[in-house]
All heavy atoms as a GROMACS GRO file, in nm:
protein
  593
    1MET      N    1   6.906  -4.891  -0.322
    1MET     CA    2   6.824  -4.870  -0.448
    1MET      C    3   6.820  -5.002  -0.510
    1MET      O    4   6.901  -5.082  -0.519
    1MET     CB    5   6.906  -4.776  -0.529
    1MET     CG    6   6.830  -4.751  -0.656
    1MET     SD    7   6.916  -4.602  -0.732
    1MET     CE    8   6.913  -4.662  -0.888
    2GLY      N    9   6.692  -5.038  -0.559
    2GLY     CA   10   6.672  -5.177  -0.617
    2GLY      C   11   6.705  -5.167  -0.767
    2GLY      O   12   6.737  -5.074  -0.826
    3LEU      N   13   6.704  -5.286  -0.818
    3LEU     CA   14   6.731  -5.296  -0.958
    3LEU      C   15   6.614  -5.242  -1.038
    3LEU      O   16   6.508  -5.240  -0.993
    3LEU     CB   17   6.755  -5.447  -0.992
    3LEU     CG   18   6.875  -5.512  -0.929
    3LEU    CD1   19   6.858  -5.661  -0.951
    3LEU    CD2   20   7.002  -5.460  -0.980
    4PRO      N   21   6.641  -5.195  -1.167
    4PRO     CA   22   6.531  -5.153  -1.247
    4PRO      C   23   6.442  -5.265  -1.282
    4PRO      O   24   6.474  -5.381  -1.278
    4PRO     CB   25   6.602  -5.106  -1.373
    4PRO     CG   26   6.740  -5.176  -1.376
    4PRO     CD   27   6.768  -5.200  -1.231
    5PRO      N   28   6.312  -5.232  -1.301
    5PRO     CA   29   6.208  -5.334  -1.331
    5PRO      C   30   6.245  -5.412  -1.456
    5PRO      O   31   6.305  -5.357  -1.550
    5PRO     CB   32   6.078  -5.254  -1.352
    5PRO     CG   33   6.106  -5.120  -1.294
    5PRO     CD   34   6.252  -5.098  -1.301
    6ARG      N   35   6.201  -5.533  -1.457
    6ARG     CA   36   6.220  -5.615  -1.577
    6ARG      C   37   6.091  -5.647  -1.632
    6ARG      O   38   6.008  -5.684  -1.556
    6ARG     CB   39   6.287  -5.751  -1.536
    6ARG     CG   40   6.434  -5.735  -1.506
    6ARG     CD   41   6.480  -5.852  -1.420
    6ARG     NE   42   6.621  -5.855  -1.386
    6ARG     CZ   43   6.675  -5.781  -1.296
    6ARG    NH1   44   6.611  -5.690  -1.233
    6ARG    NH2   45   6.809  -5.790  -1.276
    7ALA      N   46   6.077  -5.631  -1.761
    7ALA     CA   47   5.946  -5.646  -1.821
    7ALA      C   48   5.961  -5.753  -1.929
    7ALA      O   49   6.066  -5.761  -1.989
    7ALA     CB   50   5.895  -5.518  -1.884
    8PHE      N   51   5.864  -5.832  -1.941
    8PHE     CA   52   5.858  -5.938  -2.061
    8PHE      C   53   5.705  -5.961  -2.089
    8PHE      O   54   5.627  -5.927  -2.004
    8PHE     CB   55   5.937  -6.059  -2.016
    8PHE     CG   56   5.879  -6.142  -1.909
    8PHE    CD1   57   5.788  -6.240  -1.926
    8PHE    CD2   58   5.923  -6.121  -1.766
    8PHE    CE1   59   5.735  -6.318  -1.818
    8PHE    CE2   60   5.873  -6.197  -1.666
    8PHE     CZ   61   5.783  -6.293  -1.690
    9GLY      N   62   5.689  -6.012  -2.190
    9GLY     CA   63   5.549  -6.036  -2.228
    9GLY      C   64   5.521  -6.168  -2.281
    9GLY      O   65   5.615  -6.234  -2.348
   10SER      N   66   5.407  -6.219  -2.247
   10SER     CA   67   5.368  -6.337  -2.316
   10SER      C   68   5.304  -6.302  -2.449
   10SER      O   69   5.316  -6.181  -2.494
   10SER     CB   70   5.267  -6.416  -2.231
   10SER     OG   71   5.141  -6.351  -2.224
   11ARG      N   72   5.230  -6.380  -2.518
   11ARG     CA   73   5.171  -6.339  -2.638
   11ARG      C   74   5.064  -6.232  -2.619
   11ARG      O   75   5.054  -6.139  -2.706
   11ARG     CB   76   5.099  -6.463  -2.703
   11ARG     CG   77   5.069  -6.439  -2.836
   11ARG     CD   78   5.019  -6.576  -2.893
   11ARG     NE   79   5.019  -6.573  -3.034
   11ARG     CZ   80   4.992  -6.669  -3.103
   11ARG    NH1   81   4.937  -6.783  -3.059
   11ARG    NH2   82   5.006  -6.669  -3.238
   12TYR      N   83   4.997  -6.228  -2.505
   12TYR     CA   84   4.889  -6.133  -2.484
   12TYR      C   85   4.897  -6.066  -2.358
   12TYR      O   86   4.817  -5.975  -2.333
   12TYR     CB   87   4.748  -6.207  -2.486
   12TYR     CG   88   4.731  -6.285  -2.620
   12TYR    CD1   89   4.736  -6.420  -2.624
   12TYR    CD2   90   4.698  -6.220  -2.736
   12TYR    CE1   91   4.721  -6.489  -2.729
   12TYR    CE2   92   4.666  -6.280  -2.840
   12TYR     CZ   93   4.688  -6.426  -2.849
   12TYR     OH   94   4.666  -6.496  -2.964
   13ARG      N   95   4.992  -6.095  -2.275
   13ARG     CA   96   4.997  -6.029  -2.132
   13ARG      C   97   5.129  -5.944  -2.123
   13ARG      O   98   5.240  -5.978  -2.175
   13ARG     CB   99   5.004  -6.138  -2.036
   13ARG     CG  100   4.900  -6.237  -2.043
   13ARG     CD  101   4.773  -6.202  -1.958
   13ARG     NE  102   4.670  -6.295  -1.993
   13ARG     CZ  103   4.544  -6.272  -1.991
   13ARG    NH1  104   4.517  -6.154  -1.969
   13ARG    NH2  105   4.450  -6.353  -2.006
   14ALA      N  106   5.122  -5.841  -2.047
   14ALA     CA  107   5.241  -5.748  -2.012
   14ALA      C  108   5.274  -5.797  -1.868
   14ALA      O  109   5.199  -5.784  -1.778
   14ALA     CB  110   5.212  -5.615  -2.031
   15VAL      N  111   5.401  -5.839  -1.844
   15VAL     CA  112   5.450  -5.885  -1.720
   15VAL      C  113   5.559  -5.800  -1.674
   15VAL      O  114   5.654  -5.767  -1.751
   15VAL     CB  115   5.489  -6.036  -1.729
   15VAL    CG1  116   5.541  -6.084  -1.594
   15VAL    CG2  117   5.372  -6.128  -1.770
   16ARG      N  118   5.547  -5.759  -1.552
   16ARG     CA  119   5.665  -5.670  -1.494
   16ARG      C  120   5.713  -5.727  -1.360
   16ARG      O  121   5.632  -5.767  -1.278
   16ARG     CB  122   5.608  -5.532  -1.472
   16ARG     CG  123   5.713  -5.434  -1.432
   16ARG     CD  124   5.638  -5.297  -1.424
   16ARG     NE  125   5.709  -5.198  -1.341
   16ARG     CZ  126   5.759  -5.103  -1.388
   16ARG    NH1  127   5.729  -5.052  -1.509
   16ARG    NH2  128   5.834  -5.020  -1.306
   17LEU      N  129   5.844  -5.742  -1.351
   17LEU     CA  130   5.905  -5.789  -1.227
   17LEU      C  131   5.990  -5.678  -1.174
   17LEU      O  132   6.060  -5.613  -1.251
   17LEU     CB  133   5.998  -5.910  -1.237
   17LEU     CG  134   5.945  -6.024  -1.317
   17LEU    CD1  135   6.057  -6.137  -1.337
   17LEU    CD2  136   5.824  -6.094  -1.241
   18GLU      N  137   5.982  -5.646  -1.039
   18GLU     CA  138   6.065  -5.545  -0.980
   18GLU      C  139   6.109  -5.572  -0.840
   18GLU      O  140   6.023  -5.642  -0.772
   18GLU     CB  141   6.001  -5.401  -0.994
   18GLU     CG  142   5.874  -5.396  -0.916
   18GLU     CD  143   5.809  -5.246  -0.942
   18GLU    OE1  144   5.871  -5.151  -0.926
   18GLU    OE2  145   5.690  -5.253  -0.984
   19THR      N  146   6.224  -5.531  -0.806
   19THR     CA  147   6.264  -5.548  -0.669
   19THR      C  148   6.207  -5.437  -0.580
   19THR      O  149   6.199  -5.328  -0.617
   19THR     CB  150   6.409  -5.554  -0.650
   19THR    OG1  151   6.466  -5.424  -0.708
   19THR    CG2  152   6.480  -5.667  -0.720
   20VAL      N  153   6.156  -5.466  -0.463
   20VAL     CA  154   6.102  -5.370  -0.364
   20VAL      C  155   6.206  -5.347  -0.263
   20VAL      O  156   6.197  -5.241  -0.193
   20VAL     CB  157   5.962  -5.402  -0.323
   20VAL    CG1  158   5.857  -5.383  -0.436
   20VAL    CG2  159   5.958  -5.544  -0.262
   21GLU      N  160   6.277  -5.449  -0.222
   21GLU     CA  161   6.385  -5.429  -0.128
   21GLU      C  162   6.474  -5.557  -0.151
   21GLU      O  163   6.447  -5.639  -0.237
   21GLU     CB  164   6.333  -5.438   0.010
   21GLU     CG  165   6.241  -5.552   0.052
   21GLU     CD  166   6.171  -5.537   0.184
   21GLU    OE1  167   6.104  -5.435   0.199
   21GLU    OE2  168   6.198  -5.620   0.267
   22VAL      N  169   6.584  -5.580  -0.075
   22VAL     CA  170   6.671  -5.689  -0.095
   22VAL      C  171   6.592  -5.824  -0.076
   22VAL      O  172   6.513  -5.834   0.011
   22VAL     CB  173   6.784  -5.684   0.011
   22VAL    CG1  174   6.884  -5.806  -0.009
   22VAL    CG2  175   6.862  -5.552  -0.014
   23GLN      N  176   6.603  -5.906  -0.175
   23GLN     CA  177   6.534  -6.038  -0.180
   23GLN      C  178   6.379  -6.031  -0.174
   23GLN      O  179   6.323  -6.122  -0.118
   23GLN     CB  180   6.595  -6.131  -0.076
   23GLN     CG  181   6.736  -6.171  -0.108
   23GLN     CD  182   6.782  -6.275   0.000
   23GLN    OE1  183   6.733  -6.298   0.097
   23GLN    NE2  184   6.895  -6.339  -0.050
   24ARG      N  185   6.334  -5.922  -0.221
   24ARG     CA  186   6.184  -5.915  -0.232
   24ARG      C  187   6.145  -5.865  -0.372
   24ARG      O  188   6.178  -5.754  -0.403
   24ARG     CB  189   6.137  -5.818  -0.125
   24ARG     CG  190   6.147  -5.865   0.018
   24ARG     CD  191   6.052  -5.979   0.052
   24ARG     NE  192   6.058  -6.004   0.190
   24ARG     CZ  193   6.106  -6.131   0.229
   24ARG    NH1  194   6.146  -6.222   0.144
   24ARG    NH2  195   6.123  -6.156   0.354
   25TRP      N  196   6.072  -5.950  -0.432
   25TRP     CA  197   6.034  -5.920  -0.583
   25TRP      C  198   5.879  -5.913  -0.587
   25TRP      O  199   5.813  -5.973  -0.530
   25TRP     CB  200   6.078  -6.033  -0.669
   25TRP     CG  201   6.225  -6.017  -0.704
   25TRP    CD1  202   6.326  -6.081  -0.612
   25TRP    CD2  203   6.295  -5.970  -0.803
   25TRP    NE1  204   6.447  -6.060  -0.665
   25TRP    CE2  205   6.429  -5.986  -0.780
   25TRP    CE3  206   6.255  -5.902  -0.922
   25TRP    CZ2  207   6.527  -5.943  -0.871
   25TRP    CZ3  208   6.353  -5.863  -1.008
   25TRP    CH2  209   6.486  -5.880  -0.982
   26ARG      N  210   5.842  -5.820  -0.668
   26ARG     CA  211   5.694  -5.795  -0.692
   26ARG      C  212   5.664  -5.816  -0.836
   26ARG      O  213   5.745  -5.782  -0.915
   26ARG     CB  214   5.656  -5.644  -0.656
   26ARG     CG  215   5.524  -5.610  -0.687
   26ARG     CD  216   5.487  -5.477  -0.627
   26ARG     NE  217   5.588  -5.370  -0.647
   26ARG     CZ  218   5.591  -5.255  -0.577
   26ARG    NH1  219   5.510  -5.237  -0.481
   26ARG    NH2  220   5.684  -5.172  -0.607
   27VAL      N  221   5.546  -5.882  -0.862
   27VAL     CA  222   5.504  -5.911  -1.004
   27VAL      C  223   5.376  -5.848  -1.038
   27VAL      O  224   5.279  -5.848  -0.949
   27VAL     CB  225   5.491  -6.076  -1.017
   27VAL    CG1  226   5.420  -6.108  -1.154
   27VAL    CG2  227   5.614  -6.139  -0.977
   28THR      N  228   5.372  -5.785  -1.157
   28THR     CA  229   5.253  -5.718  -1.208
   28THR      C  230   5.228  -5.777  -1.338
   28THR      O  231   5.315  -5.788  -1.428
   28THR     CB  232   5.279  -5.561  -1.218
   28THR    OG1  233   5.317  -5.510  -1.095
   28THR    CG2  234   5.153  -5.496  -1.259
   29ILE      N  235   5.104  -5.825  -1.356
   29ILE     CA  236   5.059  -5.878  -1.498
   29ILE      C  237   4.934  -5.791  -1.532
   29ILE      O  238   4.838  -5.774  -1.468
   29ILE     CB  239   5.016  -6.020  -1.472
   29ILE    CG1  240   5.131  -6.104  -1.418
   29ILE    CG2  241   4.958  -6.076  -1.608
   29ILE    CD1  242   5.095  -6.242  -1.398
   30ASP      N  243   4.953  -5.735  -1.655
   30ASP     CA  244   4.847  -5.636  -1.722
   30ASP      C  245   4.808  -5.531  -1.622
   30ASP      O  246   4.688  -5.496  -1.608
   30ASP     CB  247   4.734  -5.735  -1.755
   30ASP     CG  248   4.762  -5.816  -1.878
   30ASP    OD1  249   4.871  -5.800  -1.940
   30ASP    OD2  250   4.688  -5.911  -1.894
   31GLY      N  251   4.913  -5.489  -1.530
   31GLY     CA  252   4.871  -5.380  -1.439
   31GLY      C  253   4.819  -5.425  -1.314
   31GLY      O  254   4.804  -5.346  -1.224
   32ALA      N  255   4.785  -5.557  -1.298
   32ALA     CA  256   4.735  -5.609  -1.168
   32ALA      C  257   4.848  -5.675  -1.090
   32ALA      O  258   4.928  -5.751  -1.140
   32ALA     CB  259   4.631  -5.715  -1.198
   33LEU      N  260   4.864  -5.633  -0.968
   33LEU     CA  261   4.972  -5.671  -0.877
   33LEU      C  262   4.935  -5.811  -0.811
   33LEU      O  263   4.817  -5.831  -0.779
   33LEU     CB  264   4.992  -5.577  -0.773
   33LEU     CG  265   5.112  -5.592  -0.674
   33LEU    CD1  266   5.237  -5.591  -0.737
   33LEU    CD2  267   5.099  -5.490  -0.562
   34LEU      N  268   5.023  -5.910  -0.821
   34LEU     CA  269   5.015  -6.027  -0.766
   34LEU      C  270   5.018  -6.010  -0.605
   34LEU      O  271   5.093  -5.926  -0.569
   34LEU     CB  272   5.110  -6.144  -0.806
   34LEU     CG  273   5.091  -6.198  -0.943
   34LEU    CD1  274   5.200  -6.312  -0.964
   34LEU    CD2  275   4.961  -6.252  -0.978
   35PRO      N  276   4.930  -6.081  -0.536
   35PRO     CA  277   4.928  -6.051  -0.382
   35PRO      C  278   5.058  -6.086  -0.308
   35PRO      O  279   5.063  -6.041  -0.190
   35PRO     CB  280   4.812  -6.125  -0.332
   35PRO     CG  281   4.785  -6.232  -0.440
   35PRO     CD  282   4.838  -6.180  -0.576
   36ALA      N  283   5.153  -6.166  -0.368
   36ALA     CA  284   5.260  -6.214  -0.285
   36ALA      C  285   5.396  -6.140  -0.327
   36ALA      O  286   5.406  -6.093  -0.443
   36ALA     CB  287   5.273  -6.363  -0.309
   37LEU      N  288   5.481  -6.138  -0.234
   37LEU     CA  289   5.618  -6.093  -0.264
   37LEU      C  290   5.697  -6.223  -0.275
   37LEU      O  291   5.682  -6.322  -0.212
   37LEU     CB  292   5.678  -6.004  -0.158
   37LEU     CG  293   5.608  -5.874  -0.146
   37LEU    CD1  294   5.672  -5.789  -0.038
   37LEU    CD2  295   5.638  -5.790  -0.276
   38PHE      N  296   5.802  -6.223  -0.367
   38PHE     CA  297   5.892  -6.335  -0.386
   38PHE      C  298   6.031  -6.306  -0.342
   38PHE      O  299   6.075  -6.196  -0.350
   38PHE     CB  300   5.879  -6.369  -0.533
   38PHE     CG  301   5.736  -6.399  -0.576
   38PHE    CD1  302   5.652  -6.301  -0.625
   38PHE    CD2  303   5.674  -6.527  -0.554
   38PHE    CE1  304   5.530  -6.323  -0.662
   38PHE    CE2  305   5.543  -6.547  -0.585
   38PHE     CZ  306   5.462  -6.442  -0.636
   39VAL      N  307   6.101  -6.419  -0.310
   39VAL     CA  308   6.240  -6.400  -0.249
   39VAL      C  309   6.348  -6.401  -0.362
   39VAL      O  310   6.468  -6.372  -0.325
   39VAL     CB  311   6.268  -6.507  -0.150
   39VAL    CG1  312   6.175  -6.491  -0.019
   39VAL    CG2  313   6.267  -6.649  -0.200
   40SER      N  314   6.313  -6.433  -0.486
   40SER     CA  315   6.412  -6.435  -0.594
   40SER      C  316   6.348  -6.402  -0.715
   40SER      O  317   6.233  -6.415  -0.739
   40SER     CB  318   6.480  -6.571  -0.600
   40SER     OG  319   6.389  -6.671  -0.646
   41GLU      N  320   6.423  -6.357  -0.824
   41GLU     CA  321   6.377  -6.326  -0.944
   41GLU      C  322   6.316  -6.456  -1.014
   41GLU      O  323   6.216  -6.450  -1.070
   41GLU     CB  324   6.475  -6.263  -1.033
   41GLU     CG  325   6.427  -6.230  -1.173
   41GLU     CD  326   6.527  -6.173  -1.268
   41GLU    OE1  327   6.642  -6.152  -1.223
   41GLU    OE2  328   6.495  -6.131  -1.383
   42ARG      N  329   6.384  -6.562  -0.988
   42ARG     CA  330   6.351  -6.687  -1.057
   42ARG      C  331   6.202  -6.726  -0.999
   42ARG      O  332   6.119  -6.766  -1.075
   42ARG     CB  333   6.441  -6.800  -1.010
   42ARG     CG  334   6.412  -6.943  -1.066
   42ARG     CD  335   6.513  -7.038  -1.042
   42ARG     NE  336   6.462  -7.163  -1.059
   42ARG     CZ  337   6.505  -7.271  -0.994
   42ARG    NH1  338   6.606  -7.276  -0.918
   42ARG    NH2  339   6.450  -7.389  -1.024
   43GLU      N  340   6.182  -6.722  -0.867
   43GLU     CA  341   6.054  -6.749  -0.807
   43GLU      C  342   5.945  -6.657  -0.857
   43GLU      O  343   5.835  -6.699  -0.891
   43GLU     CB  344   6.066  -6.744  -0.655
   43GLU     CG  345   5.941  -6.787  -0.588
   43GLU     CD  346   5.946  -6.762  -0.433
   43GLU    OE1  347   5.955  -6.656  -0.386
   43GLU    OE2  348   5.959  -6.863  -0.364
   44ALA      N  349   5.979  -6.532  -0.873
   44ALA     CA  350   5.884  -6.433  -0.924
   44ALA      C  351   5.845  -6.467  -1.068
   44ALA      O  352   5.723  -6.458  -1.094
   44ALA     CB  353   5.938  -6.289  -0.910
   45ARG      N  354   5.946  -6.494  -1.152
   45ARG     CA  355   5.919  -6.535  -1.293
   45ARG      C  356   5.835  -6.656  -1.308
   45ARG      O  357   5.746  -6.656  -1.386
   45ARG     CB  358   6.053  -6.545  -1.357
   45ARG     CG  359   6.044  -6.555  -1.504
   45ARG     CD  360   6.190  -6.558  -1.572
   45ARG     NE  361   6.243  -6.421  -1.570
   45ARG     CZ  362   6.237  -6.332  -1.658
   45ARG    NH1  363   6.160  -6.351  -1.762
   45ARG    NH2  364   6.294  -6.224  -1.648
   46GLU      N  365   5.859  -6.760  -1.219
   46GLU     CA  366   5.793  -6.876  -1.220
   46GLU      C  367   5.639  -6.854  -1.189
   46GLU      O  368   5.556  -6.908  -1.252
   46GLU     CB  369   5.845  -6.981  -1.126
   46GLU     CG  370   5.983  -7.047  -1.183
   46GLU     CD  371   6.048  -7.138  -1.094
   46GLU    OE1  372   6.005  -7.151  -0.972
   46GLU    OE2  373   6.153  -7.189  -1.140
   47ALA      N  374   5.624  -6.769  -1.086
   47ALA     CA  375   5.489  -6.731  -1.039
   47ALA      C  376   5.411  -6.666  -1.147
   47ALA      O  377   5.301  -6.682  -1.172
   47ALA     CB  378   5.492  -6.657  -0.913
   48ALA      N  379   5.488  -6.562  -1.212
   48ALA     CA  380   5.425  -6.490  -1.324
   48ALA      C  381   5.385  -6.588  -1.442
   48ALA      O  382   5.275  -6.565  -1.495
   48ALA     CB  383   5.527  -6.377  -1.365
   49GLU      N  384   5.469  -6.670  -1.475
   49GLU     CA  385   5.436  -6.766  -1.579
   49GLU      C  386   5.321  -6.857  -1.556
   49GLU      O  387   5.236  -6.877  -1.641
   49GLU     CB  388   5.563  -6.859  -1.614
   49GLU     CG  389   5.675  -6.774  -1.684
   49GLU     CD  390   5.805  -6.855  -1.690
   49GLU    OE1  391   5.811  -6.970  -1.637
   49GLU    OE2  392   5.900  -6.799  -1.740
   50ALA      N  393   5.313  -6.895  -1.424
   50ALA     CA  394   5.206  -6.979  -1.386
   50ALA      C  395   5.064  -6.897  -1.396
   50ALA      O  396   4.960  -6.953  -1.438
   50ALA     CB  397   5.218  -7.034  -1.238
   51GLU      N  398   5.076  -6.777  -1.345
   51GLU     CA  399   4.954  -6.690  -1.351
   51GLU      C  400   4.910  -6.664  -1.495
   51GLU      O  401   4.807  -6.666  -1.537
   51GLU     CB  402   4.978  -6.570  -1.282
   51GLU     CG  403   4.865  -6.469  -1.266
   51GLU     CD  404   4.746  -6.517  -1.181
   51GLU    OE1  405   4.754  -6.632  -1.132
   51GLU    OE2  406   4.639  -6.460  -1.183
   52VAL      N  407   5.007  -6.639  -1.583
   52VAL     CA  408   4.984  -6.612  -1.724
   52VAL      C  409   4.908  -6.736  -1.788
   52VAL      O  410   4.806  -6.728  -1.864
   52VAL     CB  411   5.107  -6.577  -1.805
   52VAL    CG1  412   5.084  -6.588  -1.957
   52VAL    CG2  413   5.159  -6.436  -1.762
   53VAL      N  414   4.956  -6.846  -1.749
   53VAL     CA  415   4.885  -6.982  -1.801
   53VAL      C  416   4.746  -6.987  -1.747
   53VAL      O  417   4.656  -7.020  -1.822
   53VAL     CB  418   4.972  -7.102  -1.754
   53VAL    CG1  419   4.903  -7.236  -1.784
   53VAL    CG2  420   5.115  -7.106  -1.834
   54ARG      N  421   4.728  -6.954  -1.620
   54ARG     CA  422   4.587  -6.961  -1.561
   54ARG      C  423   4.507  -6.854  -1.629
   54ARG      O  424   4.390  -6.892  -1.671
   54ARG     CB  425   4.611  -6.931  -1.414
   54ARG     CG  426   4.477  -6.950  -1.338
   54ARG     CD  427   4.484  -6.904  -1.195
   54ARG     NE  428   4.478  -6.763  -1.183
   54ARG     CZ  429   4.374  -6.683  -1.183
   54ARG    NH1  430   4.248  -6.740  -1.204
   54ARG    NH2  431   4.384  -6.551  -1.172
   55LEU      N  432   4.552  -6.730  -1.650
   55LEU     CA  433   4.469  -6.630  -1.707
   55LEU      C  434   4.431  -6.670  -1.855
   55LEU      O  435   4.316  -6.643  -1.906
   55LEU     CB  436   4.541  -6.494  -1.704
   55LEU     CG  437   4.557  -6.435  -1.560
   55LEU    CD1  438   4.643  -6.304  -1.563
   55LEU    CD2  439   4.416  -6.407  -1.504
   56ASP      N  440   4.532  -6.715  -1.928
   56ASP     CA  441   4.510  -6.764  -2.070
   56ASP      C  442   4.407  -6.880  -2.074
   56ASP      O  443   4.328  -6.874  -2.164
   56ASP     CB  444   4.642  -6.798  -2.138
   56ASP     CG  445   4.725  -6.669  -2.164
   56ASP    OD1  446   4.683  -6.558  -2.147
   56ASP    OD2  447   4.850  -6.704  -2.199
   57GLY      N  448   4.414  -6.958  -1.991
   57GLY     CA  449   4.308  -7.073  -1.972
   57GLY      C  450   4.174  -7.026  -1.959
   57GLY      O  451   4.080  -7.060  -2.011
   58ILE      N  452   4.152  -6.923  -1.863
   58ILE     CA  453   4.033  -6.860  -1.840
   58ILE      C  454   3.979  -6.801  -1.961
   58ILE      O  455   3.863  -6.801  -2.016
   58ILE     CB  456   4.027  -6.770  -1.729
   58ILE    CG1  457   4.060  -6.838  -1.598
   58ILE    CG2  458   3.903  -6.686  -1.719
   58ILE    CD1  459   4.101  -6.750  -1.479
   59SER      N  460   4.069  -6.729  -2.038
   59SER     CA  461   4.032  -6.649  -2.151
   59SER      C  462   3.993  -6.743  -2.261
   59SER      O  463   3.891  -6.721  -2.336
   59SER     CB  464   4.159  -6.565  -2.206
   59SER     OG  465   4.190  -6.476  -2.124
   60ARG      N  466   4.064  -6.860  -2.285
   60ARG     CA  467   4.028  -6.955  -2.385
   60ARG      C  468   3.888  -7.012  -2.358
   60ARG      O  469   3.809  -7.045  -2.449
   60ARG     CB  470   4.140  -7.068  -2.394
   60ARG     CG  471   4.251  -7.032  -2.471
   60ARG     CD  472   4.338  -7.145  -2.498
   60ARG     NE  473   4.399  -7.215  -2.392
   60ARG     CZ  474   4.499  -7.180  -2.322
   60ARG    NH1  475   4.568  -7.067  -2.353
   60ARG    NH2  476   4.534  -7.245  -2.212
   61ALA      N  477   3.868  -7.042  -2.227
   61ALA     CA  478   3.735  -7.105  -2.200
   61ALA      C  479   3.622  -7.002  -2.221
   61ALA      O  480   3.519  -7.047  -2.272
   61ALA     CB  481   3.736  -7.142  -2.045
   62LEU      N  482   3.644  -6.880  -2.190
   62LEU     CA  483   3.541  -6.786  -2.228
   62LEU      C  484   3.518  -6.764  -2.371
   62LEU      O  485   3.390  -6.762  -2.408
   62LEU     CB  486   3.588  -6.643  -2.155
   62LEU     CG  487   3.481  -6.528  -2.171
   62LEU    CD1  488   3.355  -6.572  -2.109
   62LEU    CD2  489   3.544  -6.405  -2.112
   63VAL      N  490   3.614  -6.769  -2.449
   63VAL     CA  491   3.597  -6.761  -2.601
   63VAL      C  492   3.525  -6.880  -2.650
   63VAL      O  493   3.433  -6.870  -2.727
   63VAL     CB  494   3.739  -6.747  -2.663
   63VAL    CG1  495   3.724  -6.771  -2.818
   63VAL    CG2  496   3.796  -6.608  -2.640
   64ARG      N  497   3.556  -7.002  -2.602
   64ARG     CA  498   3.489  -7.126  -2.645
   64ARG      C  499   3.340  -7.114  -2.601
   64ARG      O  500   3.256  -7.156  -2.679
   64ARG     CB  501   3.547  -7.248  -2.585
   64ARG     CG  502   3.676  -7.299  -2.657
   64ARG     CD  503   3.708  -7.435  -2.611
   64ARG     NE  504   3.730  -7.446  -2.469
   64ARG     CZ  505   3.843  -7.429  -2.408
   64ARG    NH1  506   3.946  -7.395  -2.460
   64ARG    NH2  507   3.844  -7.449  -2.264
   65HIS      N  508   3.314  -7.064  -2.479
   65HIS     CA  509   3.180  -7.058  -2.438
   65HIS      C  510   3.090  -6.958  -2.521
   65HIS      O  511   2.977  -6.991  -2.563
   65HIS     CB  512   3.177  -7.003  -2.291
   65HIS     CG  513   3.040  -6.973  -2.239
   65HIS    ND1  514   2.950  -7.081  -2.208
   65HIS    CD2  515   2.973  -6.867  -2.217
   65HIS    CE1  516   2.842  -7.031  -2.161
   65HIS    NE2  517   2.844  -6.894  -2.165
   66ILE      N  518   3.153  -6.845  -2.563
   66ILE     CA  519   3.086  -6.745  -2.646
   66ILE      C  520   3.066  -6.803  -2.786
   66ILE      O  521   2.955  -6.788  -2.841
   66ILE     CB  522   3.166  -6.619  -2.653
   66ILE    CG1  523   3.170  -6.543  -2.512
   66ILE    CG2  524   3.123  -6.530  -2.764
   66ILE    CD1  525   3.267  -6.434  -2.502
   67GLN      N  526   3.171  -6.876  -2.838
   67GLN     CA  527   3.148  -6.931  -2.983
   67GLN      C  528   3.041  -7.038  -2.975
   67GLN      O  529   2.966  -7.057  -3.074
   67GLN     CB  530   3.278  -6.987  -3.024
   67GLN     CG  531   3.396  -6.888  -3.048
   67GLN     CD  532   3.524  -6.943  -3.087
   67GLN    OE1  533   3.563  -7.060  -3.044
   67GLN    NE2  534   3.608  -6.871  -3.149
   68THR      N  535   3.037  -7.118  -2.867
   68THR     CA  536   2.931  -7.220  -2.857
   68THR      C  537   2.790  -7.161  -2.857
   68THR      O  538   2.713  -7.209  -2.933
   68THR     CB  539   2.962  -7.317  -2.737
   68THR    OG1  540   3.081  -7.362  -2.744
   68THR    CG2  541   2.864  -7.421  -2.723
   69ARG      N  542   2.778  -7.058  -2.779
   69ARG     CA  543   2.646  -6.998  -2.767
   69ARG      C  544   2.613  -6.938  -2.897
   69ARG      O  545   2.491  -6.936  -2.943
   69ARG     CB  546   2.651  -6.900  -2.652
   69ARG     CG  547   2.659  -6.956  -2.522
   69ARG     CD  548   2.623  -6.875  -2.408
   69ARG     NE  549   2.482  -6.828  -2.429
   69ARG     CZ  550   2.410  -6.772  -2.337
   69ARG    NH1  551   2.458  -6.768  -2.220
   69ARG    NH2  552   2.289  -6.740  -2.353
   70ALA      N  553   2.706  -6.879  -2.973
   70ALA     CA  554   2.669  -6.811  -3.092
   70ALA      C  555   2.637  -6.911  -3.198
   70ALA      O  556   2.543  -6.892  -3.283
   70ALA     CB  557   2.796  -6.731  -3.156
   71ALA      N  558   2.710  -7.035  -3.194
   71ALA     CA  559   2.679  -7.133  -3.292
   71ALA      C  560   2.538  -7.184  -3.252
   71ALA      O  561   2.459  -7.224  -3.360
   71ALA     CB  562   2.778  -7.250  -3.287
   72ARG      N  563   2.502  -7.194  -3.144
   72ARG     CA  564   2.360  -7.244  -3.114
   72ARG      C  565   2.246  -7.149  -3.163
   72ARG      O  566   2.133  -7.198  -3.191
   72ARG     CB  567   2.338  -7.269  -2.964
   72ARG     CG  568   2.415  -7.384  -2.907
   72ARG     CD  569   2.398  -7.402  -2.752
   72ARG     NE  570   2.486  -7.500  -2.700
   72ARG     CZ  571   2.510  -7.523  -2.574
   72ARG    NH1  572   2.456  -7.436  -2.490
   72ARG    NH2  573   2.593  -7.610  -2.526
   73LYS      N  574   2.278  -7.032  -3.168
   73LYS     CA  575   2.180  -6.928  -3.208
   73LYS      C  576   2.148  -6.935  -3.356
   73LYS      O  577   2.057  -6.875  -3.398
   73LYS     CB  578   2.208  -6.790  -3.164
   73LYS     CG  579   2.197  -6.771  -3.025
   73LYS     CD  580   2.239  -6.637  -2.968
   73LYS     CE  581   2.213  -6.611  -2.830
   73LYS     NZ  582   2.232  -6.473  -2.787
   74ARG      N  583   2.243  -6.997  -3.429
   74ARG     CA  584   2.229  -6.997  -3.582
   74ARG      C  585   2.125  -7.094  -3.624
   74ARG      O  586   2.067  -7.181  -3.589
   74ARG     CB  587   2.365  -7.029  -3.643
   74ARG     CG  588   2.464  -6.919  -3.629
   74ARG     CD  589   2.580  -6.956  -3.707
   74ARG     NE  590   2.698  -6.887  -3.642
   74ARG     CZ  591   2.821  -6.922  -3.654
   74ARG    NH1  592   2.855  -7.025  -3.730
   74ARG    NH2  593   2.924  -6.863  -3.598
   0.00000   0.00000   0.00000
C-alpha cells in the first residue's frame, strides 16, 4: 500500500504528489497528470515546481499580450 497523496499549492496551482508503487511517484498539477513517473518524492516535487514556473510564465505572457492588445484599441 502506498503513502497517502501529498498536496501543496503554489499561488494559483493545485499540485498533488502520490506514490503509485515503491519508488514511483506521480505528479498532478491542476488535475493534469505529468507524463513521467519519478523515483523519489524530492524529484517529483522538483519537477512539479519547474512545471508550475513554466505554466505561470505562459499565463503571465498571455495576460501581457491581452493587456497590450486592449491598450492598442483605446
